[in-house]
N, CA, C and O atoms as a Tinker XYZ file with bonds, in Angstrom:
   304  protein
     1  N      0.847000   -1.173000    0.000000    73     2
     2  CA     0.000000    0.000000    0.000000    64     1     3
     3  C      0.893000    1.238000    0.000000    63     2     4     5
     4  O      1.835000    1.333000    0.787000    81     3
     5  N      0.597000    2.166000   -0.870000    73     3     6
     6  CA     1.394000    3.393000   -0.931000    64     5     7
     7  C      0.914000    4.388000    0.113000    63     6     8     9
     8  O     -0.181000    4.258000    0.661000    81     7
     9  N      1.749000    5.382000    0.379000    73     7    10
    10  CA     1.394000    6.420000    1.346000    64     9    11
    11  C      0.152000    7.163000    0.891000    63    10    12    13
    12  O     -0.707000    7.495000    1.709000    81    11
    13  N      0.048000    7.425000   -0.391000    73    11    14
    14  CA    -1.105000    8.151000   -0.908000    64    13    15
    15  C     -2.396000    7.385000   -0.688000    63    14    16    17
    16  O     -3.435000    8.000000   -0.448000    81    15
    17  N     -2.364000    6.090000   -0.760000    73    15    18
    18  CA    -3.556000    5.287000   -0.547000    64    17    19
    19  C     -3.940000    5.242000    0.930000    63    18    20    21
    20  O     -5.122000    5.137000    1.257000    81    19
    21  N     -2.959000    5.319000    1.821000    73    19    22
    22  CA    -3.220000    5.211000    3.256000    64    21    23
    23  C     -3.798000    6.488000    3.852000    63    22    24    25
    24  O     -4.447000    6.435000    4.897000    81    23
    25  N     -3.576000    7.631000    3.213000    73    23    26
    26  CA    -4.059000    8.892000    3.744000    64    25    27
    27  C     -5.464000    9.163000    3.219000    63    26    28    29
    28  O     -5.687000    9.233000    2.010000    81    27
    29  N     -6.396000    9.312000    4.135000    73    27    30
    30  CA    -7.777000    9.597000    3.742000    64    29    31
    31  C     -7.899000   11.052000    3.326000    63    30    32    33
    32  O     -7.365000   11.944000    3.985000    81    31
    33  N     -8.590000   11.278000    2.255000    73    31    34
    34  CA    -8.809000   12.643000    1.792000    64    33    35
    35  C    -10.012000   13.223000    2.527000    63    34    36    37
    36  O    -11.062000   12.585000    2.594000    81    35
    37  N     -9.868000   14.430000    3.082000    73    35    38
    38  CA   -11.009000   15.032000    3.776000    64    37    39
    39  C    -12.093000   15.412000    2.775000    63    38    40    41
    40  O    -11.811000   15.764000    1.629000    81    39
    41  N    -13.311000   15.333000    3.224000    73    39    42
    42  CA   -14.428000   15.758000    2.387000    64    41    43
    43  C    -15.065000   16.975000    3.026000    63    42    44    45
    44  O    -15.134000   17.079000    4.251000    81    43
    45  N    -15.521000   17.876000    2.216000    73    43    46
    46  CA   -16.130000   19.110000    2.690000    64    45    47
    47  C    -17.520000   19.243000    2.102000    63    46    48    49
    48  O    -17.748000   18.983000    0.920000    81    47
    49  N    -18.441000   19.653000    2.955000    73    47    50
    50  CA   -19.780000   19.951000    2.464000    64    49    51
    51  C    -19.708000   21.262000    1.691000    63    50    52    53
    52  O    -19.008000   22.184000    2.109000    81    51
    53  N    -20.405000   21.357000    0.593000    73    51    54
    54  CA   -20.383000   22.618000   -0.149000    64    53    55
    55  C    -21.055000   23.728000    0.655000    63    54    56    57
    56  O    -21.973000   23.478000    1.436000    81    55
    57  N    -20.592000   24.936000    0.455000    73    55    58
    58  CA   -21.214000   26.087000    1.101000    64    57    59
    59  C    -22.576000   26.330000    0.473000    63    58    60    61
    60  O    -22.777000   26.012000   -0.699000    81    59
    61  N    -23.511000   26.884000    1.225000    73    59    62
    62  CA   -24.810000   27.214000    0.640000    64    61    63
    63  C    -24.641000   28.138000   -0.570000    63    62    64    65
    64  O    -23.807000   29.043000   -0.558000    81    63
    65  N    -25.429000   27.902000   -1.595000    73    63    66
    66  CA   -25.313000   28.662000   -2.841000    64    65    67
    67  C    -25.613000   30.144000   -2.672000    63    66    68    69
    68  O    -25.116000   30.966000   -3.443000    81    67
    69  N    -26.412000   30.495000   -1.684000    73    67    70
    70  CA   -26.762000   31.910000   -1.498000    64    69    71
    71  C    -25.648000   32.714000   -0.831000    63    70    72    73
    72  O    -25.778000   33.927000   -0.664000    81    71
    73  N    -24.559000   32.053000   -0.449000    73    71    74
    74  CA   -23.399000   32.766000    0.102000    64    73    75
    75  C    -22.506000   33.192000   -1.053000    63    74    76    77
    76  O    -21.786000   32.375000   -1.626000    81    75
    77  N    -22.558000   34.467000   -1.389000    73    75    78
    78  CA   -21.747000   34.956000   -2.504000    64    77    79
    79  C    -20.622000   35.865000   -2.033000    63    78    80    81
    80  O    -19.600000   35.983000   -2.710000    81    79
    81  N    -20.790000   36.499000   -0.903000    73    79    82
    82  CA   -19.789000   37.411000   -0.367000    64    81    83
    83  C    -18.653000   36.635000    0.291000    63    82    84    85
    84  O    -18.906000   35.709000    1.061000    81    83
    85  N    -17.409000   36.999000   -0.001000    73    83    86
    86  CA   -16.279000   36.335000    0.677000    64    85    87
    87  C    -16.347000   36.476000    2.194000    63    86    88    89
    88  O    -15.996000   35.546000    2.920000    81    87
    89  N    -16.794000   37.632000    2.677000    73    87    90
    90  CA   -16.901000   37.831000    4.134000    64    89    91
    91  C    -17.962000   36.919000    4.731000    63    90    92    93
    92  O    -17.756000   36.339000    5.798000    81    91
    93  N    -19.095000   36.788000    4.049000    73    91    94
    94  CA   -20.162000   35.916000    4.542000    64    93    95
    95  C    -19.680000   34.468000    4.580000    63    94    96    97
    96  O    -19.972000   33.741000    5.530000    81    95
    97  N    -18.952000   34.049000    3.564000    73    95    98
    98  CA   -18.407000   32.694000    3.541000    64    97    99
    99  C    -17.445000   32.477000    4.701000    63    98   100   101
   100  O    -17.473000   31.433000    5.352000    81    99
   101  N    -16.603000   33.459000    4.954000    73    99   102
   102  CA   -15.622000   33.369000    6.030000    64   101   103
   103  C    -16.300000   33.247000    7.396000    63   102   104   105
   104  O    -15.943000   32.382000    8.196000    81   103
   105  N    -17.275000   34.113000    7.658000    73   103   106
   106  CA   -17.985000   34.091000    8.944000    64   105   107
   107  C    -18.772000   32.793000    9.089000    63   106   108   109
   108  O    -18.767000   32.175000   10.154000    81   107
   109  N    -19.446000   32.380000    8.019000    73   107   110
   110  CA   -20.213000   31.133000    8.041000    64   109   111
   111  C    -19.294000   29.948000    8.355000    63   110   112   113
   112  O    -19.609000   29.131000    9.221000    81   111
   113  N    -18.175000   29.855000    7.662000    73   111   114
   114  CA   -17.251000   28.752000    7.871000    64   113   115
   115  C    -16.666000   28.795000    9.283000    63   114   116   117
   116  O    -16.495000   27.756000    9.921000    81   115
   117  N    -16.363000   29.998000    9.766000    73   115   118
   118  CA   -15.839000   30.129000   11.128000    64   117   119
   119  C    -16.841000   29.585000   12.140000    63   118   120   121
   120  O    -16.478000   28.797000   13.013000    81   119
   121  N    -18.117000   30.009000   12.026000    73   119   122
   122  CA   -19.125000   29.553000   12.983000    64   121   123
   123  C    -19.413000   28.068000   12.819000    63   122   124   125
   124  O    -19.696000   27.381000   13.800000    81   123
   125  N    -19.345000   27.575000   11.610000    73   123   126
   126  CA   -19.558000   26.144000   11.391000    64   125   127
   127  C    -18.460000   25.346000   12.088000    63   126   128   129
   128  O    -18.722000   24.281000   12.647000    81   127
   129  N    -17.249000   25.853000   12.055000    73   127   130
   130  CA   -16.111000   25.186000   12.675000    64   129   131
   131  C    -16.133000   25.350000   14.195000    63   130   132   133
   132  O    -15.931000   24.388000   14.936000    81   131
   133  N    -16.382000   26.587000   14.651000    73   131   134
   134  CA   -16.344000   26.878000   16.091000    64   133   135
   135  C    -17.610000   26.416000   16.812000    63   134   136   137
   136  O    -17.569000   26.096000   18.000000    81   135
   137  N    -18.712000   26.381000   16.106000    73   135   138
   138  CA   -19.983000   26.027000   16.724000    64   137   139
   139  C    -20.732000   27.249000   17.216000    63   138   140   141
   140  O    -21.910000   27.434000   16.908000    81   139
   141  N    -20.036000   28.090000   17.988000    73   139   142
   142  CA   -20.638000   29.330000   18.477000    64   141   143
   143  C    -19.526000   30.306000   18.860000    63   142   144   145
   144  O    -18.398000   29.907000   19.149000    81   143
   145  N    -19.871000   31.583000   18.856000    73   143   146
   146  CA   -18.904000   32.614000   19.239000    64   145   147
   147  C    -19.623000   33.935000   19.422000    63   146   148   149
   148  O    -20.673000   34.174000   18.824000    81   147
   149  N    -19.049000   34.791000   20.253000    73   147   150
   150  CA   -19.576000   36.143000   20.416000    64   149   151
   151  C    -19.083000   37.007000   19.255000    63   150   152   153
   152  O    -18.164000   36.629000   18.529000    81   151
   153  N    -19.701000   38.154000   19.098000    73   151   154
   154  CA   -19.271000   39.096000   18.059000    64   153   155
   155  C    -17.811000   39.477000   18.284000    63   154   156   157
   156  O    -17.033000   39.540000   17.332000    81   155
   157  N    -17.436000   39.732000   19.531000    73   155   158
   158  CA   -16.049000   40.110000   19.831000    64   157   159
   159  C    -15.072000   38.981000   19.486000    63   158   160   161
   160  O    -13.978000   39.244000   18.987000    81   159
   161  N    -15.455000   37.739000   19.746000    73   159   162
   162  CA   -14.587000   36.602000   19.411000    64   161   163
   163  C    -14.414000   36.466000   17.896000    63   162   164   165
   164  O    -13.310000   36.238000   17.401000    81   163
   165  N    -15.522000   36.609000   17.175000    73   163   166
   166  CA   -15.450000   36.523000   15.714000    64   165   167
   167  C    -14.609000   37.670000   15.175000    63   166   168   169
   168  O    -13.747000   37.476000   14.318000    81   167
   169  N    -14.870000   38.856000   15.683000    73   167   170
   170  CA   -14.138000   40.043000   15.234000    64   169   171
   171  C    -12.644000   39.890000   15.475000    63   170   172   173
   172  O    -11.839000   40.186000   14.592000    81   171
   173  N    -12.273000   39.437000   16.644000    73   171   174
   174  CA   -10.864000   39.282000   16.977000    64   173   175
   175  C    -10.171000   38.202000   16.159000    63   174   176   177
   176  O     -9.026000   38.366000   15.738000    81   175
   177  N    -10.864000   37.111000   15.942000    73   175   178
   178  CA   -10.281000   35.999000   15.197000    64   177   179
   179  C    -10.152000   36.319000   13.709000    63   178   180   181
   180  O     -9.125000   36.034000   13.093000    81   179
   181  N    -11.194000   36.909000   13.143000    73   179   182
   182  CA   -11.208000   37.171000   11.704000    64   181   183
   183  C    -10.675000   38.553000   11.344000    63   182   184   185
   184  O    -10.508000   38.871000   10.166000    81   183
   185  N    -10.408000   39.375000   12.358000    73   183   186
   186  CA    -9.886000   40.722000   12.144000    64   185   187
   187  C    -10.768000   41.523000   11.184000    63   186   188   189
   188  O    -10.291000   42.119000   10.218000    81   187
   189  N    -12.076000   41.517000   11.484000    73   187   190
   190  CA   -13.045000   42.254000   10.677000    64   189   191
   191  C    -13.523000   43.473000   11.455000    63   190   192   193
   192  O    -13.557000   43.459000   12.686000    81   191
   193  N    -13.889000   44.515000   10.738000    73   191   194
   194  CA   -14.503000   45.671000   11.387000    64   193   195
   195  C    -15.875000   45.251000   11.908000    63   194   196   197
   196  O    -16.599000   44.500000   11.254000    81   195
   197  N    -16.217000   45.741000   13.081000    73   195   198
   198  CA   -17.460000   45.337000   13.731000    64   197   199
   199  C    -18.683000   45.675000   12.889000    63   198   200   201
   200  O    -19.626000   44.885000   12.837000    81   199
   201  N    -18.690000   46.823000   12.233000    73   199   202
   202  CA   -19.845000   47.230000   11.429000    64   201   203
   203  C    -20.062000   46.253000   10.271000    63   202   204   205
   204  O    -21.200000   45.909000    9.954000    81   203
   205  N    -18.977000   45.810000    9.642000    73   203   206
   206  CA   -19.082000   44.838000    8.550000    64   205   207
   207  C    -19.533000   43.481000    9.076000    63   206   208   209
   208  O    -20.360000   42.811000    8.457000    81   207
   209  N    -18.991000   43.082000   10.211000    73   207   210
   210  CA   -19.334000   41.804000   10.810000    64   209   211
   211  C    -20.810000   41.750000   11.185000    63   210   212   213
   212  O    -21.483000   40.753000   10.921000    81   211
   213  N    -21.312000   42.809000   11.794000    73   211   214
   214  CA   -22.722000   42.834000   12.182000    64   213   215
   215  C    -23.638000   42.741000   10.966000    63   214   216   217
   216  O    -24.687000   42.099000   11.023000    81   215
   217  N    -23.247000   43.375000    9.880000    73   215   218
   218  CA   -24.025000   43.291000    8.644000    64   217   219
   219  C    -24.043000   41.860000    8.105000    63   218   220   221
   220  O    -25.086000   41.365000    7.679000    81   219
   221  N    -22.897000   41.209000    8.125000    73   219   222
   222  CA   -22.810000   39.820000    7.658000    64   221   223
   223  C    -23.645000   38.908000    8.550000    63   222   224   225
   224  O    -24.388000   38.063000    8.050000    81   223
   225  N    -23.530000   39.073000    9.860000    73   223   226
   226  CA   -24.299000   38.240000   10.785000    64   225   227
   227  C    -25.797000   38.435000   10.609000    63   226   228   229
   228  O    -26.566000   37.478000   10.701000    81   227
   229  N    -26.210000   39.659000   10.358000    73   227   230
   230  CA   -27.633000   39.942000   10.116000    64   229   231
   231  C    -28.111000   39.203000    8.869000    63   230   232   233
   232  O    -29.188000   38.607000    8.864000    81   231
   233  N    -27.307000   39.248000    7.820000    73   231   234
   234  CA   -27.653000   38.572000    6.578000    64   233   235
   235  C    -27.692000   37.053000    6.761000    63   234   236   237
   236  O    -28.616000   36.392000    6.286000    81   235
   237  N    -26.698000   36.506000    7.442000    73   235   238
   238  CA   -26.667000   35.065000    7.693000    64   237   239
   239  C    -27.849000   34.631000    8.559000    63   238   240   241
   240  O    -28.411000   33.556000    8.350000    81   239
   241  N    -28.223000   35.458000    9.526000    73   239   242
   242  CA   -29.374000   35.158000   10.383000    64   241   243
   243  C    -30.660000   35.179000    9.572000    63   242   244   245
   244  O    -31.513000   34.302000    9.715000    81   243
   245  N    -30.790000   36.176000    8.730000    73   243   246
   246  CA   -31.986000   36.314000    7.875000    64   245   247
   247  C    -32.156000   35.091000    6.975000    63   246   248   249
   248  O    -33.277000   34.648000    6.725000    81   247
   249  N    -31.036000   34.550000    6.492000    73   247   250
   250  CA   -31.071000   33.381000    5.614000    64   249   251
   251  C    -31.178000   32.066000    6.381000    63   250   252   253
   252  O    -31.239000   30.998000    5.772000    81   251
   253  N    -31.202000   32.135000    7.716000    73   251   254
   254  CA   -31.354000   30.940000    8.534000    64   253   255
   255  C    -30.090000   30.096000    8.650000    63   254   256   257
   256  O    -30.159000   28.917000    8.997000    81   255
   257  N    -28.933000   30.694000    8.362000    73   255   258
   258  CA   -27.678000   29.954000    8.403000    64   257   259
   259  C    -26.997000   30.023000    9.761000    63   258   260   261
   260  O    -26.234000   29.126000   10.120000    81   259
   261  N    -27.268000   31.082000   10.518000    73   259   262
   262  CA   -26.784000   31.202000   11.885000    64   261   263
   263  C    -27.931000   31.727000   12.744000    63   262   264   265
   264  O    -28.883000   32.316000   12.232000    81   263
   265  N    -27.833000   31.511000   14.021000    73   263   266
   266  CA   -28.847000   31.992000   14.967000    64   265   267
   267  C    -28.161000   32.701000   16.113000    63   266   268   269
   268  O    -27.024000   32.388000   16.463000    81   267
   269  N    -28.851000   33.643000   16.684000    73   267   270
   270  CA   -28.328000   34.331000   17.859000    64   269   271
   271  C    -28.873000   33.652000   19.101000    63   270   272   273
   272  O    -30.075000   33.416000   19.223000    81   271
   273  N    -27.967000   33.342000   20.021000    73   271   274
   274  CA   -28.329000   32.703000   21.282000    64   273   275
   275  C    -27.710000   33.515000   22.408000    63   274   276   277
   276  O    -26.564000   33.281000   22.794000    81   275
   277  N    -28.462000   34.460000   22.930000    73   275   278
   278  CA   -27.925000   35.355000   23.950000    64   277   279
   279  C    -26.865000   36.262000   23.346000    63   278   280   281
   280  O    -27.146000   37.023000   22.421000    81   279
   281  N    -25.649000   36.182000   23.869000    73   279   282
   282  CA   -24.540000   36.996000   23.365000    64   281   283
   283  C    -23.757000   36.316000   22.254000    63   282   284   285
   284  O    -22.824000   36.900000   21.703000    81   283
   285  N    -24.132000   35.082000   21.921000    73   283   286
   286  CA   -23.368000   34.330000   20.937000    64   285   287
   287  C    -24.187000   34.091000   19.671000    63   286   288   289
   288  O    -25.418000   34.090000   19.677000    81   287
   289  N    -23.451000   33.892000   18.602000    73   287   290
   290  CA   -24.052000   33.429000   17.356000    64   289   291
   291  C    -23.672000   31.971000   17.197000    63   290   292   293
   292  O    -22.532000   31.591000   17.464000    81   291
   293  N    -24.610000   31.160000   16.768000    73   291   294
   294  CA   -24.375000   29.733000   16.614000    64   293   295
   295  C    -24.680000   29.305000   15.190000    63   294   296   297
   296  O    -25.572000   29.845000   14.536000    81   295
   297  N    -23.932000   28.337000   14.732000    73   295   298
   298  CA   -24.171000   27.721000   13.433000    64   297   299
   299  C    -25.517000   27.012000   13.491000    63   298   300   301
   300  O    -25.766000   26.225000   14.404000    81   299
   301  N    -26.377000   27.283000   12.531000    73   299   302
   302  CA   -27.736000   26.700000   12.545000    64   301   303
   303  C    -27.790000   25.376000   11.814000    63   302   304
   304  O    -28.852000   24.759000   11.734000    81   303
């Protein structure tokens, strides 16, 4: 058996088709990976301006891709 055969290739679920903005994709993928995070945690990790981040989160929430749970946003 070769090394290439022994290593499993990771599979990724495709992103939702309605995600067209690079920022929205980034925030969505971050929350999908982290599970949940506060706005400050997302902002600090992704180094995004808060005004842009809040706009993205609002859009993702509207599309049902993330939900707000108290102070945190969670992957839906």
